[in-house]
C-alpha positions as CSV (number, residue, x, y, z in Angstrom):
1,M,52.0,32.3,31.7
2,K,49.6,30.2,34.4
3,S,50.7,26.4,34.6
4,I,46.8,24.9,33.7
5,C,48.3,21.3,33.6
6,T,50.8,18.7,33.7
7,I,51.2,16.4,30.9
8,E,52.4,13.2,30.5
9,R,52.6,11.6,26.8
10,E,52.8,7.3,26.2
11,L,53.3,5.5,23.0
12,V,50.2,3.0,22.8
13,I,50.8,1.8,19.4
14,P,54.0,1.8,17.4
15,S,53.3,1.8,13.5
16,P,52.0,-1.7,12.1
17,G,54.3,-1.4,9.4
18,P,55.7,0.6,6.1
19,C,53.6,3.5,5.3
20,M,50.8,2.3,7.8
21,A,49.3,3.5,10.8
22,T,47.1,2.5,13.6
23,T,44.6,5.2,14.6
24,A,42.5,4.4,18.4
25,S,39.3,5.7,19.4
26,I,37.8,5.3,22.9
27,Q,34.8,6.2,24.6
28,Y,32.5,5.3,27.4
29,I,29.2,3.8,26.5
30,G,26.8,4.9,28.4
31,E,26.9,6.0,32.2
32,G,28.8,4.4,34.2
33,L,32.6,3.1,33.5
34,R,31.9,0.9,30.4
35,R,34.7,1.2,27.9
36,E,34.9,0.9,24.0
37,E,37.9,1.1,21.8
38,I,37.9,1.0,18.3
39,R,41.3,0.5,16.0
40,S,42.1,0.6,12.6
41,N,44.6,0.6,10.1
42,I,45.0,3.7,8.1
43,S,47.5,4.4,4.7
44,S,45.5,7.0,2.7
45,S,43.3,10.6,3.5
46,D,40.6,9.6,5.3
47,W,39.7,6.2,4.5
48,H,40.5,3.3,6.9
49,D,40.2,-0.7,7.1
50,T,40.7,-3.6,9.4
51,V,38.3,-1.9,11.8
52,R,38.3,-3.8,15.0
53,R,36.6,-3.4,18.6
54,R,37.1,-4.4,22.2
55,T,35.2,-3.2,25.7
56,S,35.9,-2.9,28.7
57,E,34.0,-3.3,32.1
58,D,36.4,-1.9,34.8
59,N,37.0,1.5,33.3
60,G,40.1,0.1,31.4
61,R,41.4,-2.1,33.6
62,T,41.0,-5.3,31.7
63,W,40.0,-5.5,28.2
64,S,37.9,-7.8,26.1
65,E,39.2,-10.0,22.8
66,W,39.2,-7.9,19.8
67,K,36.5,-8.2,17.5
68,Q,37.0,-7.8,13.8
69,I,34.0,-5.4,12.5
70,Y,35.2,-6.0,9.2
71,K,38.6,-5.7,6.9
72,E,36.9,-4.1,4.1
73,A,34.1,-2.0,4.5
74,P,30.9,-3.3,2.8
75,E,29.7,-2.6,-0.7
76,Q,27.0,-2.9,-2.6
77,G,26.3,-2.2,-6.9
78,G,29.5,-0.5,-6.9
79,F,29.4,1.5,-3.8
80,T,31.3,1.2,-0.5
81,Q,29.7,2.7,3.2
82,S,31.4,4.5,5.8
83,G,30.1,4.5,9.0
84,G,26.3,4.0,9.4
85,P,23.7,3.3,11.9
86,S,25.2,0.5,14.0
87,Q,25.5,-1.3,17.7
88,G,28.6,0.5,18.2
89,G,29.2,3.9,20.1
90,S,27.3,5.6,22.2
91,G,26.2,9.3,23.0
92,P,24.8,11.7,26.3
93,V,21.6,10.7,28.0
94,D,18.9,13.0,27.9
95,P,17.2,13.1,30.8
96,V,14.1,14.4,29.3
97,S,13.4,11.0,27.2
98,G,15.7,8.8,29.9
99,M,17.7,7.8,26.7
100,L,20.9,7.5,25.0
101,I,21.0,9.7,21.8
102,K,23.9,9.2,19.5
103,T,24.9,10.8,16.5
104,V,26.3,9.2,13.3
105,F,28.1,10.0,10.1
106,Q,27.3,7.6,7.1
107,R,29.6,8.4,4.1
108,I,28.8,6.6,0.5
109,I,31.0,6.2,-2.1
110,E,31.2,5.3,-5.8
111,G,33.9,2.9,-6.9
112,D,37.3,2.6,-5.1
113,P,37.4,4.7,-1.7
114,K,40.9,5.4,-2.1
115,V,40.9,7.2,-5.8
116,A,37.5,9.1,-4.5
117,M,39.6,10.2,-1.7
118,H,42.4,11.4,-4.0
119,V,40.3,13.1,-6.9
120,I,38.5,15.4,-4.7
121,W,41.5,17.3,-4.9
122,E,40.7,17.6,-8.9
123,G,37.2,18.7,-8.4
124,K,35.5,15.2,-8.5
125,R,33.0,14.3,-5.8
126,L,32.4,10.5,-5.8
127,F,30.8,10.4,-2.7
128,S,27.9,11.7,-0.2
129,D,27.7,12.5,3.1
130,H,24.5,12.5,5.4
131,G,23.8,12.4,9.1
132,F,21.6,10.4,11.5
133,Y,20.9,9.7,15.0
134,Q,20.4,6.8,17.0
135,L,18.6,5.9,20.4
136,S,19.3,3.6,23.3
137,R,16.5,2.6,25.9
138,D,19.2,0.4,27.7
139,N,22.2,2.5,28.5
140,G,24.3,1.5,25.1
141,K,24.0,-2.5,25.1
142,T,21.4,-1.9,22.0
143,W,20.5,1.0,19.8
144,G,17.0,1.6,18.0
145,P,17.5,2.0,13.9
146,G,19.1,5.1,12.4
147,H,16.9,8.2,11.9
148,L,18.2,10.6,8.8
149,L,18.5,13.9,9.7
150,K,16.6,16.3,6.6
151,Y,16.9,20.2,6.3
152,E,14.9,19.7,3.2
153,E,13.0,17.2,0.9
154,G,14.3,13.7,0.2
155,P,14.1,10.4,0.6
156,D,15.1,8.2,3.5
157,F,18.1,5.5,3.1
158,D,17.4,2.6,1.5
159,P,19.4,-0.5,2.7
160,E,18.7,-2.1,-0.8
161,D,19.9,1.0,-2.9
162,W,22.8,2.5,-1.8
163,G,23.4,5.0,-4.5
164,N,19.8,6.0,-5.3
165,P,20.7,9.6,-7.4
166,A,17.4,11.2,-5.2
167,Y,19.3,10.7,-1.7
168,Y,22.7,10.8,-2.4
169,R,22.2,14.5,-3.1
170,S,19.7,15.2,-0.8
171,N,20.2,16.4,2.5
172,E,23.6,15.8,2.4
173,M,25.7,17.4,5.6
174,Y,28.9,16.3,7.5
175,I,27.0,16.4,11.1
176,G,29.2,17.5,13.8
177,D,29.0,18.2,17.9
178,K,25.5,17.4,19.9
179,L,24.7,18.5,23.4
180,V,22.4,17.7,25.8
181,L,21.1,21.2,26.7
182,S,19.8,22.1,30.4
183,N,16.5,23.4,29.0
184,G,15.7,20.0,28.3
185,S,16.5,20.0,24.2
186,V,18.9,18.1,21.9
187,V,21.3,20.5,19.6
188,I,23.1,18.3,16.7
189,S,25.4,21.0,15.0
190,S,25.7,20.2,11.0
191,T,27.9,21.3,7.9
192,I,25.5,21.7,4.4
193,P,25.3,23.8,1.6
194,V,23.8,27.4,2.1
195,E,23.1,29.1,-0.6
196,Y,25.4,32.3,-1.2
197,R,25.6,34.6,-4.6
198,D,28.2,36.7,-5.7
199,E,29.5,37.1,-8.9
200,E,33.2,38.6,-7.7
201,D,33.5,35.5,-4.6
202,E,32.2,33.5,-6.9
203,K,35.6,34.2,-8.6
204,T,37.5,32.5,-5.7
205,P,38.8,29.1,-6.5
206,V,37.2,25.9,-4.2
207,A,40.2,23.4,-4.1
208,F,38.0,20.6,-2.1
209,P,34.0,20.8,-3.3
210,N,33.0,18.6,-0.2
211,M,29.3,19.8,0.1
212,Y,29.2,22.1,-2.2
213,R,26.2,22.8,-5.0
214,E,25.7,25.6,-7.7
215,G,25.3,28.6,-5.8
216,C,26.5,27.3,-2.6
217,V,29.5,27.8,0.3
218,A,29.3,24.8,3.1
219,G,27.9,26.5,5.9
220,A,26.5,25.5,9.3
221,V,22.9,24.8,10.8
222,C,21.8,23.2,14.2
223,F,18.6,21.1,14.4
224,V,16.9,21.9,17.8
225,G,15.1,18.7,18.9
226,R,12.6,17.9,21.9
227,W,11.0,14.7,23.0
228,D,7.8,13.8,21.9
229,A,6.6,11.4,24.3
230,N,3.5,10.6,22.2
231,R,5.5,9.8,19.2
232,Q,8.4,8.3,21.5
233,D,11.0,10.2,19.4
234,Y,11.8,14.0,18.8
235,E,10.6,16.9,16.8
236,W,13.1,19.0,14.9
237,E,13.6,22.4,14.1
238,T,16.5,23.7,12.3
239,S,18.2,27.0,13.1
240,N,19.3,29.6,10.8
241,R,22.4,29.1,8.6
242,I,25.4,30.9,8.7
243,F,28.6,30.9,6.1
244,L,31.6,32.2,5.3
245,P,32.1,33.6,2.0
246,R,34.5,31.9,-0.6
247,H,37.4,34.4,-0.6
248,I,37.7,34.1,3.7
249,S,37.0,30.3,3.9
250,N,36.9,28.5,0.4
251,R,36.2,24.9,2.5
252,G,33.1,26.7,4.2
253,L,32.6,25.5,7.2
254,V,33.2,22.4,9.0
255,E,34.5,20.1,12.1
256,L,32.1,21.8,14.2
257,T,32.3,21.8,17.7
258,L,29.4,22.8,20.0
259,S,29.7,24.1,24.1
260,E,27.0,25.5,26.4
261,L,28.3,28.0,28.7
262,K,27.3,28.7,32.3
263,N,25.3,31.6,30.9
264,G,23.1,29.4,29.6
265,N,24.5,30.4,25.8
266,L,25.7,28.2,22.9
267,L,29.1,28.3,21.7
268,L,30.1,26.7,18.2
269,L,33.6,26.8,17.1
270,M,34.5,26.0,13.4
271,R,37.6,25.1,10.9
272,G,37.8,27.1,7.9
273,S,40.3,27.1,5.3
274,N,42.4,29.6,3.3
275,R,43.9,26.8,1.1
276,E,45.5,28.6,-2.5
277,L,44.3,31.6,-1.2
278,D,46.6,34.2,0.0
279,P,47.7,33.2,3.7
280,I,48.3,36.9,4.8
281,A,45.2,38.6,3.0
282,C,43.2,35.4,3.6
283,P,44.7,34.5,7.0
284,G,44.0,30.7,8.8
285,R,41.5,30.9,11.9
286,K,39.0,29.1,14.2
287,W,35.8,30.8,13.6
288,M,32.7,31.2,16.0
289,S,29.3,32.2,16.7
290,V,27.1,32.3,19.5
291,S,23.5,31.7,20.1
292,E,21.6,33.3,23.0
293,D,18.3,31.0,22.5
294,G,19.3,27.6,23.0
295,G,20.4,26.8,19.0
296,M,17.8,28.4,17.7
297,T,19.5,31.7,16.2
298,W,23.5,32.3,15.5
299,S,25.3,35.2,15.3
300,P,27.0,36.1,12.5
301,V,30.6,34.1,12.1
302,T,33.5,36.0,13.5
303,D,37.1,34.9,14.0
304,L,38.0,33.7,17.8
305,R,40.6,35.8,19.4
306,Y,42.8,36.0,23.1
307,D,41.2,37.6,25.8
308,T,43.2,40.9,25.0
309,G,41.6,41.3,21.9
310,E,44.7,39.6,19.7
311,P,44.0,37.4,16.9
312,F,46.1,34.3,16.0
313,Y,46.9,32.1,13.4
314,S,45.1,28.4,13.3
315,P,45.4,25.9,10.1
316,A,42.4,24.0,9.0
317,S,42.5,21.1,11.5
318,I,40.1,19.7,14.0
319,S,39.5,21.4,17.4
320,R,37.7,19.9,20.5
321,T,36.5,21.5,23.3
322,L,35.8,19.7,26.9
323,R,34.4,20.8,30.4
324,S,36.7,19.7,33.2
325,S,34.9,18.0,36.1
326,K,37.7,18.6,38.3
327,T,38.0,22.8,37.6
328,G,34.5,23.3,36.2
329,K,36.4,25.2,33.3
330,L,35.7,25.1,29.7
331,Y,38.9,23.9,27.5
332,Y,39.7,24.3,24.1
333,F,42.1,21.7,22.2
334,L,43.3,23.0,18.8
335,N,46.4,23.9,16.7
336,I,48.0,27.5,17.2
337,S,50.4,28.2,14.7
338,D,53.2,31.0,15.1
339,T,53.4,31.8,11.6
340,P,50.2,32.0,8.9
341,P,49.3,28.9,8.0
342,E,48.7,27.6,4.4
343,G,45.9,25.2,4.2
344,N,46.1,22.6,6.8
345,E,49.6,23.4,7.7
346,P,51.4,23.6,9.6
347,R,49.5,20.7,12.3
348,Y,52.1,21.6,14.7
349,P,52.2,22.6,17.8
350,L,49.0,20.9,19.5
351,Q,47.8,23.4,22.6
352,V,45.3,23.4,24.8
353,A,43.8,26.7,26.4
354,Q,40.8,27.8,28.8
355,I,37.8,29.9,27.2
356,D,36.9,33.3,28.8
357,E,32.9,31.8,28.9
358,G,31.9,36.0,29.0
359,K,34.1,37.1,26.4
360,C,33.8,34.2,24.4
361,A,37.7,34.4,23.8
362,L,40.8,32.3,24.5
363,I,42.5,33.5,27.7
364,K,46.0,33.9,26.5
365,D,48.2,33.5,29.5
366,T,46.5,29.9,29.8
367,V,47.6,28.5,26.3
368,T,49.8,25.1,26.9
369,V,51.7,23.3,24.3
370,I,50.4,19.3,24.4
371,D,53.3,18.1,21.7
372,D,55.2,19.8,19.2
373,R,57.4,19.2,16.4
374,N,61.3,17.8,17.1
375,S,63.2,19.0,14.5
376,E,66.1,16.8,15.3
377,E,63.2,14.2,14.9
378,D,60.1,15.2,13.2
379,S,59.7,15.6,9.9
380,E,58.1,19.7,8.8
381,H,55.2,17.2,7.4
382,L,54.4,16.2,10.7
383,S,50.5,16.5,11.6
384,L,49.2,16.8,15.4
385,S,45.4,16.6,14.9
386,N,42.4,14.4,14.6
387,F,42.7,13.5,17.8
388,G,39.9,11.9,20.5
389,L,38.9,12.9,23.8
390,L,37.9,11.1,26.9
391,E,38.1,12.4,30.5
392,D,38.5,9.7,33.7
393,R,35.4,9.1,35.2
394,E,37.1,8.0,38.2
395,T,40.7,10.5,38.1
396,H,39.3,12.9,36.1
397,V,42.4,13.1,34.0
398,V,42.1,13.6,30.0
399,E,43.0,11.2,28.3
400,L,43.9,12.4,24.5
401,T,44.6,9.4,22.1
402,M,46.8,10.8,18.9
403,T,48.2,9.5,15.8
404,R,51.2,11.4,14.9
405,L,50.9,11.3,11.2
406,G,53.7,12.6,9.0
407,A,56.1,12.3,11.9
408,K,58.4,10.1,9.2
409,G,58.2,12.8,6.2
410,P,55.9,12.9,3.0
411,M,54.3,10.6,0.8
412,P,54.6,7.8,1.3
413,D,56.1,7.7,4.5
414,L,53.5,9.8,5.9
415,W,51.4,7.0,7.3
416,E,54.0,5.4,9.1
417,A,52.9,6.5,12.6
418,D,53.2,5.4,16.0
419,T,50.0,6.3,18.0
420,Y,50.4,8.2,21.5
421,K,48.0,8.8,24.7
422,Y,48.7,12.2,26.2
423,L,47.7,12.2,30.2
424,I,46.5,16.0,30.8
425,D,45.8,16.7,34.4
426,F,43.9,20.2,34.8
427,I,45.0,21.9,38.1
């Protein structure tokens, strides 16, 4: 096996107390060396509070004081908003428009957010997800209004009526990755309801109904935009829809990761799930599709494999790609399991591997472990997932930030976790 990188791990944020962790997200704002770090407390699934921000103008050498964005998420009329258009965050520059473009995830929740995130497993979906994009003319110092991405008729978001039923259940999406392509267009991936009727397949239990409608599965679509100088905005087209049947992934396709390959094709990598399915008959995989026309047409979904042709196991967990500016190679960060995973677990070890861009496959000899469960120190509930990636623009070392949830045991100790930074230097 080739050694593709060196790895150093350092503790950056110890757990602040019982049943709680502090997550950290770090990114560059625009072009240059300005960094933004956002931290928040987490003590339940998919819900954060006490969100605060600081910035650095010198690539993290010195930082501003922390400023609280909010302690509790904003509410209106019994609804809570998580995410949504804001003056934070960033995105890549589009040389055609001369502006930065960032994608924005918004979740509107009915009632208590912690309750809503719990009863979803009982088949009650008390929230609605949407996707927006925002533009910046001044390298990320300020951002314009949010533009709702639409694949069907429906109203825009009304700041005075968060729970508008017409908005709540139209144009729902779980927004994914975005790219500014070398051909001058912008591509944004998203999970949306895709119609698929099959009497036998509909007998498959759907454990988590996020993004599902009657007669639909959670599939993927891409928005392809080109800049219209007269309108000072993008003209968007939508690609064909791709999906998996319920008996292969009963939570559909989510957490979409886009990459532009050296030959100009696009690679879309996706998370599925076999929760409550037979893990042998319906193995956990990472799924892929390829576009040869800039994101308008996508190939049928297949499982991602090694360059040897062998399949591999992967749980339902987040994954990311990154092209190293040091080596020029495309790398994939993901969980690869030795045994058949069941739904989300196990989410260890965490690995990185180089992608063979001709075969659209992982180069097996390059698979490298970033972190793994220590059987003497970590519980079997350890989750090495939900990480952030940033490549230092001066040193080209990749910084991976991750909270090691579950290291101390199951609920309620699951959330008492430390956050680490991994410095990954590709060779």
